C-alpha positions as CSV (number, residue, x, y, z in Angstrom):
1,M,0.0,0.0,0.0
2,Q,1.0,3.6,-0.5
3,T,-0.1,5.8,2.3
4,Q,-0.9,9.5,2.5
5,P,2.2,11.5,3.5
6,K,3.1,11.0,7.2
7,R,0.0,8.9,7.8
8,E,1.4,5.4,7.8
9,R,0.3,4.7,11.4
10,I,-3.2,5.9,10.7
11,A,-3.5,3.7,7.6
12,H,-2.1,0.7,9.6
13,Q,-4.6,1.2,12.4
14,S,-7.6,1.7,10.1
15,L,-6.7,-1.5,8.2
16,L,-6.4,-3.5,11.4
17,Q,-10.1,-2.7,12.1
18,F,-11.1,-5.1,9.3
19,E,-11.2,-8.7,10.6
20,D,-10.0,-10.3,7.4
21,V,-7.2,-7.8,6.6
22,E,-3.7,-8.2,7.9
23,S,-1.5,-5.1,8.0
24,L,2.2,-4.8,8.6
25,L,3.9,-1.5,9.3
26,P,7.7,-2.1,9.7
27,L,9.4,0.4,11.9
28,I,13.0,1.5,12.5
29,R,14.3,2.9,15.7
30,Y,17.5,4.8,15.7
31,R,19.4,7.7,17.4
32,R,18.9,11.1,15.8
33,L,20.3,14.5,16.6
34,R,17.7,16.9,18.0
35,K,18.4,20.2,19.5
36,D,22.1,19.4,19.8
37,K,21.3,16.1,21.7
38,Q,21.0,12.6,20.5
39,A,17.5,11.1,21.0
40,W,15.8,7.9,20.0
41,T,13.3,8.2,17.2
42,T,11.0,5.6,15.6
43,E,9.7,6.0,12.1
44,P,8.4,3.7,9.3
45,L,11.1,1.6,7.7
46,F,9.6,2.4,4.3
47,P,8.1,5.9,4.5
48,G,4.9,6.1,2.6
49,Y,4.3,2.4,2.4
50,L,3.0,-0.5,4.4
51,F,2.1,-4.2,3.6
52,A,-1.4,-5.5,3.6
53,C,-2.8,-9.0,3.1
54,F,-6.5,-9.3,2.0
55,E,-8.8,-11.0,-0.4
56,P,-9.1,-8.5,-3.3
57,L,-12.5,-9.7,-4.4
58,L,-14.0,-9.1,-1.0
59,R,-12.0,-6.1,0.4
60,L,-10.4,-4.1,-2.5
61,N,-12.7,-1.1,-2.2
62,A,-12.7,-1.1,1.6
63,V,-8.9,-1.2,1.7
64,R,-8.5,1.3,-1.1
65,Y,-10.6,3.9,0.7
66,A,-9.4,3.2,4.3
67,Q,-8.3,6.2,6.3
68,G,-4.7,7.1,5.6
69,V,-4.4,4.9,2.4
70,A,-3.4,6.8,-0.8
71,K,-3.6,3.9,-3.1
72,I,-3.0,0.2,-3.6
73,V,0.3,-0.1,-5.5
74,H,-0.4,-1.4,-9.0
75,F,1.2,-1.6,-12.4
76,G,-1.4,-0.9,-15.1
77,G,-4.3,-3.1,-14.0
78,R,-2.2,-5.6,-12.1
79,Y,-1.5,-5.7,-8.4
80,P,1.9,-7.1,-7.4
81,L,1.8,-10.1,-5.1
82,I,4.4,-10.4,-2.4
83,P,4.9,-14.0,-1.3
84,C,3.8,-14.8,2.2
85,S,7.2,-16.2,2.9
86,A,8.7,-12.7,2.3
87,T,6.3,-11.0,4.8
88,D,6.9,-13.9,7.2
89,Q,10.7,-13.3,6.9
90,L,10.1,-9.6,7.5
91,R,8.0,-10.3,10.6
92,Q,10.7,-12.6,11.9
93,L,13.4,-10.0,11.3
94,L,11.4,-7.3,13.0
95,G,10.4,-9.3,16.0
96,P,7.2,-8.8,18.1
97,D,7.4,-5.0,18.1
98,H,7.6,-5.0,14.3
99,Q,10.7,-2.8,14.4
100,I,14.4,-2.9,13.8
101,T,16.6,-1.0,16.3
102,L,19.8,0.4,14.8
103,E,22.5,0.7,17.4
104,S,25.0,3.4,16.5
105,N,28.1,1.3,16.8
106,L,30.6,3.5,15.1
107,E,33.1,1.3,13.2
108,P,36.2,2.4,11.4
109,G,35.5,3.4,7.8
110,M,31.9,4.3,8.5
111,E,30.7,7.6,6.9
112,V,29.1,10.0,9.4
113,K,28.0,13.7,9.5
114,I,29.0,16.1,12.3
115,G,25.9,17.3,14.0
116,T,27.2,20.0,16.4
117,G,30.1,22.2,17.1
118,P,32.5,24.1,14.7
119,F,32.4,21.2,12.1
120,R,28.6,21.0,12.0
121,G,27.3,19.7,8.7
122,L,30.6,18.3,7.5
123,D,30.9,14.7,6.3
124,A,33.6,12.6,7.9
125,V,35.0,9.1,8.1
126,V,35.4,7.3,11.4
127,R,39.0,6.3,12.0
128,K,38.6,4.9,15.5
129,F,36.0,4.7,18.3
130,L,37.4,5.5,21.7
131,P,34.9,3.9,24.1
132,G,36.6,4.9,27.4
133,K,36.3,8.6,26.5
134,E,33.0,8.3,24.5
135,R,34.8,10.0,21.7
136,V,35.4,9.3,18.0
137,R,38.6,10.0,16.0
138,I,37.4,11.1,12.6
139,L,39.0,12.2,9.3
140,L,37.4,15.1,7.5
141,D,38.1,17.5,4.6
142,W,38.4,21.0,5.9
143,L,39.6,24.0,3.9
144,G,41.0,21.7,1.2
145,R,43.0,19.5,3.6
146,Q,42.3,16.2,5.3
147,I,42.5,16.5,9.0
148,E,42.1,14.0,11.8
149,T,40.5,15.1,15.0
150,E,38.5,13.8,17.9
151,V,34.9,14.7,18.7
152,S,32.3,13.4,21.2
153,S,30.5,10.3,19.9
154,S,27.2,12.2,20.6
155,D,28.2,14.8,18.0
156,V,28.2,12.4,15.1
157,V,25.2,11.4,13.2
158,L,24.8,8.3,11.0
159,P,23.8,9.1,7.4
160,D,20.2,8.7,6.2
161,L,18.6,5.3,6.3
162,R,17.9,4.7,2.6
163,A,20.7,2.1,2.3
164,T,19.3,0.2,5.4
165,R,15.8,0.2,4.0
166,K,17.0,-1.0,0.6
167,S,19.1,-3.8,2.1
168,V,16.2,-5.1,4.2
169,L,14.0,-5.2,1.1
170,E,16.7,-6.8,-1.1
171,S,17.4,-9.5,1.6
172,L,13.7,-10.4,1.4
173,G,13.6,-10.5,-2.4
174,V,11.1,-7.6,-2.5
175,P,11.4,-4.8,-5.1
176,T,12.4,-1.5,-3.6
177,P,9.9,1.5,-3.8
178,G,10.8,4.2,-6.2
179,K,12.4,4.1,-9.7
180,G,9.4,2.3,-11.2
181,K,9.4,-0.6,-8.7
182,S,7.2,-0.7,-5.6
183,A,6.1,-3.0,-2.8
184,S,2.4,-3.2,-1.9
């Protein structure tokens, strides 16, 4: 399903009200920089999409016009079918809370963005995580030179989650949303 913008949870809840419709809204939980502090946030793993299982002959219109649903993904007049095994794998991967938690274990070579301080907004590469001091040694380009410096681990932010979302879908054998392919 494609949902209305920022209404994935509303669509999920409205679909759950039908007895013969199953809905799955995969979530991702991760640390994000907010007001110069890291805070946990939870959002849909695939923004604008959720999975639903239903009998089209009986529930197509009810599902299509459910609150929060924009449309049922289709190609021409055909609706793609995702095998039950793929959604079962996804449920197993997500666990009972239907979410993945990304721990921000900073590893050497990982690309990050500086979230606060004088280097705010710059991209950097992790050289070494210093757990005793809760600091990270990073390499960044500044004024045309590569410099190595240490910053607090709370000052670095992992890049966006597109790659994580794509790898989850690919591991399940499900086409990725966008670029002409879509999951329903």
